[in-house]
N, CA and C atoms as a LAMMPS dump frame, in Angstrom:
ITEM: TIMESTEP
0
ITEM: NUMBER OF ATOMS
231
ITEM: BOX BOUNDS ff ff ff
-5.0000000000000000e+02 5.0000000000000000e+02
-5.0000000000000000e+02 5.0000000000000000e+02
-5.0000000000000000e+02 5.0000000000000000e+02
ITEM: ATOMS id mol type element x y z
1 1 1 N -116.914 -128.888 351.637
2 1 2 C -117.423 -127.846 350.786
3 1 3 C -118 -128.418 349.498
4 2 1 N -117.306 -129.351 348.914
5 2 2 C -117.776 -129.929 347.651
6 2 3 C -119.1 -130.655 347.871
7 3 1 N -119.212 -131.385 348.971
8 3 2 C -120.46 -132.075 349.273
9 3 3 C -121.592 -131.071 349.452
10 4 1 N -121.34 -130.014 350.195
11 4 2 C -122.376 -129.002 350.41
12 4 3 C -122.75 -128.348 349.074
13 5 1 N -121.751 -128.092 348.234
14 5 2 C -122.011 -127.514 346.912
15 5 3 C -122.919 -128.435 346.104
16 6 1 N -122.566 -129.712 346.057
17 6 2 C -123.365 -130.643 345.252
18 6 3 C -124.758 -130.849 345.85
19 7 1 N -124.853 -130.862 347.173
20 7 2 C -126.163 -131.009 347.812
21 7 3 C -127.088 -129.828 347.516
22 8 1 N -126.509 -128.662 347.326
23 8 2 C -127.31 -127.447 347.132
24 8 3 C -127.313 -126.93 345.698
25 9 1 N -126.678 -127.647 344.79
26 9 2 C -126.513 -127.153 343.421
27 9 3 C -127.84 -126.82 342.75
28 10 1 N -128.789 -127.714 342.836
29 10 2 C -130.073 -127.515 342.152
30 10 3 C -130.881 -126.366 342.75
31 11 1 N -130.738 -126.138 344.032
32 11 2 C -131.526 -125.115 344.715
33 11 3 C -130.619 -124.148 345.471
34 12 1 N -129.598 -123.67 344.822
35 12 2 C -128.633 -122.77 345.451
36 12 3 C -129.324 -121.482 345.891
37 13 1 N -128.987 -121.056 347.089
38 13 2 C -129.499 -119.787 347.599
39 13 3 C -128.335 -118.814 347.743
40 14 1 N -128.662 -117.547 347.868
41 14 2 C -127.619 -116.549 348.092
42 14 3 C -126.837 -116.86 349.362
43 15 1 N -127.537 -117.29 350.402
44 15 2 C -126.886 -117.567 351.685
45 15 3 C -125.886 -118.723 351.57
46 16 1 N -126.297 -119.796 350.908
47 16 2 C -125.403 -120.947 350.751
48 16 3 C -124.221 -120.579 349.86
49 17 1 N -124.486 -119.881 348.771
50 17 2 C -123.405 -119.459 347.875
51 17 3 C -122.399 -118.584 348.632
52 18 1 N -122.911 -117.662 349.425
53 18 2 C -122.041 -116.783 350.201
54 18 3 C -121.208 -117.586 351.193
55 19 1 N -121.832 -118.537 351.873
56 19 2 C -121.096 -119.374 352.826
57 19 3 C -119.995 -120.167 352.134
58 20 1 N -120.321 -120.762 350.99
59 20 2 C -119.33 -121.544 350.248
60 20 3 C -118.15 -120.681 349.809
61 21 1 N -118.438 -119.483 349.341
62 21 2 C -117.37 -118.586 348.907
63 21 3 C -116.513 -118.169 350.099
64 22 1 N -117.143 -117.853 351.208
65 22 2 C -116.386 -117.444 352.393
66 22 3 C -115.47 -118.558 352.893
67 23 1 N -115.967 -119.784 352.898
68 23 2 C -115.145 -120.923 353.317
69 23 3 C -113.999 -121.131 352.318
70 24 1 N -114.292 -121.017 351.032
71 24 2 C -113.249 -121.174 350.012
72 24 3 C -112.163 -120.119 350.184
73 25 1 N -112.565 -118.9 350.492
74 25 2 C -111.577 -117.834 350.717
75 25 3 C -110.741 -118.101 351.965
76 26 1 N -111.36 -118.654 352.993
77 26 2 C -110.613 -119.017 354.2
78 26 3 C -109.59 -120.11 353.893
79 27 1 N -110.001 -121.097 353.112
80 27 2 C -109.089 -122.175 352.729
81 27 3 C -107.926 -121.607 351.92
82 28 1 N -108.219 -120.701 350.99
83 28 2 C -107.159 -120.06 350.207
84 28 3 C -106.188 -119.31 351.115
85 29 1 N -106.712 -118.597 352.106
86 29 2 C -105.859 -117.851 353.023
87 29 3 C -105.007 -118.797 353.863
88 30 1 N -105.592 -119.889 354.327
89 30 2 C -104.831 -120.866 355.102
90 30 3 C -103.727 -121.496 354.252
91 31 1 N -104.053 -121.779 353.006
92 31 2 C -103.056 -122.345 352.092
93 31 3 C -101.916 -121.348 351.881
94 32 1 N -102.267 -120.091 351.675
95 32 2 C -101.253 -119.047 351.495
96 32 3 C -100.36 -118.937 352.743
97 33 1 N -100.986 -118.92 353.914
98 33 2 C -100.228 -118.81 355.155
99 33 3 C -99.265 -119.984 355.33
100 34 1 N -99.707 -121.187 354.962
101 34 2 C -98.824 -122.352 355.048
102 34 3 C -97.648 -122.24 354.084
103 35 1 N -97.923 -121.756 352.87
104 35 2 C -96.827 -121.599 351.908
105 35 3 C -95.802 -120.592 352.408
106 36 1 N -96.265 -119.491 352.981
107 36 2 C -95.354 -118.485 353.534
108 36 3 C -94.521 -119.098 354.655
109 37 1 N -95.177 -119.824 355.539
110 37 2 C -94.485 -120.441 356.678
111 37 3 C -93.399 -121.419 356.203
112 38 1 N -93.763 -122.31 355.304
113 38 2 C -92.811 -123.331 354.884
114 38 3 C -91.782 -122.804 353.903
115 39 1 N -92.107 -121.778 353.143
116 39 2 C -91.081 -121.13 352.329
117 39 3 C -89.971 -120.61 353.234
118 40 1 N -90.353 -119.947 354.314
119 40 2 C -89.359 -119.426 355.254
120 40 3 C -88.516 -120.527 355.869
121 41 1 N -89.131 -121.632 356.243
122 41 2 C -88.391 -122.748 356.838
123 41 3 C -87.41 -123.357 355.837
124 42 1 N -87.884 -123.567 354.612
125 42 2 C -87.013 -124.15 353.587
126 42 3 C -85.881 -123.174 353.259
127 43 1 N -86.192 -121.9 353.155
128 43 2 C -85.174 -120.888 352.867
129 43 3 C -84.108 -120.865 353.953
130 44 1 N -84.523 -120.887 355.211
131 44 2 C -83.562 -120.879 356.316
132 44 3 C -82.682 -122.122 356.313
133 45 1 N -83.267 -123.257 355.958
134 45 2 C -82.531 -124.518 355.997
135 45 3 C -81.692 -124.768 354.747
136 46 1 N -82.199 -124.356 353.577
137 46 2 C -81.557 -124.771 352.327
138 46 3 C -81.201 -123.632 351.38
139 47 1 N -81.593 -122.41 351.713
140 47 2 C -81.251 -121.261 350.872
141 47 3 C -82.403 -120.823 349.984
142 48 1 N -82.244 -119.617 349.443
143 48 2 C -83.293 -118.986 348.66
144 48 3 C -83.632 -119.677 347.361
145 49 1 N -82.633 -120.17 346.653
146 49 2 C -82.894 -120.81 345.359
147 49 3 C -83.698 -122.09 345.55
148 50 1 N -83.296 -122.902 346.5
149 50 2 C -84.029 -124.143 346.763
150 50 3 C -85.43 -123.838 347.265
151 51 1 N -85.559 -122.813 348.094
152 51 2 C -86.879 -122.428 348.603
153 51 3 C -87.769 -121.939 347.465
154 52 1 N -87.204 -121.185 346.541
155 52 2 C -87.974 -120.719 345.391
156 52 3 C -88.426 -121.898 344.541
157 53 1 N -87.544 -122.848 344.334
158 53 2 C -87.88 -124.053 343.564
159 53 3 C -88.992 -124.833 344.277
160 54 1 N -88.856 -124.963 345.584
161 54 2 C -89.883 -125.629 346.389
162 54 3 C -91.241 -124.965 346.191
163 55 1 N -91.269 -123.649 346.266
164 55 2 C -92.534 -122.929 346.131
165 55 3 C -93.1 -123.051 344.715
166 56 1 N -92.227 -123.034 343.713
167 56 2 C -92.705 -123.208 342.335
168 56 3 C -93.371 -124.569 342.153
169 57 1 N -92.717 -125.605 342.627
170 57 2 C -93.269 -126.957 342.487
171 57 3 C -94.558 -127.08 343.28
172 58 1 N -94.563 -126.548 344.501
173 58 2 C -95.775 -126.579 345.327
174 58 3 C -96.937 -125.885 344.611
175 59 1 N -96.686 -124.72 344.056
176 59 2 C -97.732 -123.982 343.335
177 59 3 C -98.229 -124.754 342.123
178 60 1 N -97.329 -125.379 341.396
179 60 2 C -97.729 -126.149 340.218
180 60 3 C -98.601 -127.338 340.607
181 61 1 N -98.21 -128.032 341.669
182 61 2 C -99.012 -129.171 342.126
183 61 3 C -100.389 -128.719 342.607
184 62 1 N -100.424 -127.638 343.353
185 62 2 C -101.711 -127.128 343.832
186 62 3 C -102.608 -126.688 342.678
187 63 1 N -102.02 -126.078 341.657
188 63 2 C -102.818 -125.675 340.494
189 63 3 C -103.392 -126.891 339.774
190 64 1 N -102.603 -127.966 339.667
191 64 2 C -103.112 -129.183 339.028
192 64 3 C -104.268 -129.778 339.819
193 65 1 N -104.123 -129.82 341.132
194 65 2 C -105.189 -130.344 341.981
195 65 3 C -106.434 -129.465 341.858
196 66 1 N -106.236 -128.152 341.928
197 66 2 C -107.367 -127.232 341.807
198 66 3 C -108.067 -127.38 340.46
199 67 1 N -107.299 -127.558 339.402
200 67 2 C -107.88 -127.726 338.072
201 67 3 C -108.707 -129.002 337.99
202 68 1 N -108.201 -130.078 338.573
203 68 2 C -108.953 -131.333 338.563
204 68 3 C -110.293 -131.175 339.291
205 69 1 N -110.257 -130.506 340.422
206 69 2 C -111.491 -130.302 341.179
207 69 3 C -112.439 -129.374 340.417
208 70 1 N -111.917 -128.256 339.941
209 70 2 C -112.759 -127.275 339.251
210 70 3 C -113.376 -127.858 337.981
211 71 1 N -112.638 -128.685 337.275
212 71 2 C -113.155 -129.229 336.019
213 71 3 C -114.264 -130.249 336.253
214 72 1 N -114.362 -130.763 337.462
215 72 2 C -115.418 -131.753 337.745
216 72 3 C -116.678 -131.116 338.34
217 73 1 N -116.628 -129.82 338.625
218 73 2 C -117.785 -129.141 339.22
219 73 3 C -118.419 -128.19 338.211
220 74 1 N -119.726 -128.227 338.101
221 74 2 C -120.386 -127.267 337.216
222 74 3 C -120.396 -125.883 337.839
223 75 1 N -120.495 -124.874 336.992
224 75 2 C -120.568 -123.488 337.448
225 75 3 C -121.922 -123.258 338.106
226 76 1 N -121.953 -122.434 339.138
227 76 2 C -123.214 -122.126 339.826
228 76 3 C -124.202 -121.553 338.826
229 77 1 N -125.438 -121.994 338.927
230 77 2 C -126.479 -121.519 338.017
231 77 3 C -126.879 -120.119 338.359
């Protein structure tokens, strides 16, 4: 996605922008589904408090990664 974004940045079209957003939303949904799945597994194995801690740390790490990526990409023109 990032490569396609950078390849099309100068001449972005509605179609490409729409495709990029749709793929990004799919990735977000897949990430959410994985967190739900593994939260349940951790909760079953280690209890609710540990599972909550796991999810908090996971969310914090993902936010840091997302921030690093977002800060290196310019906003669509």
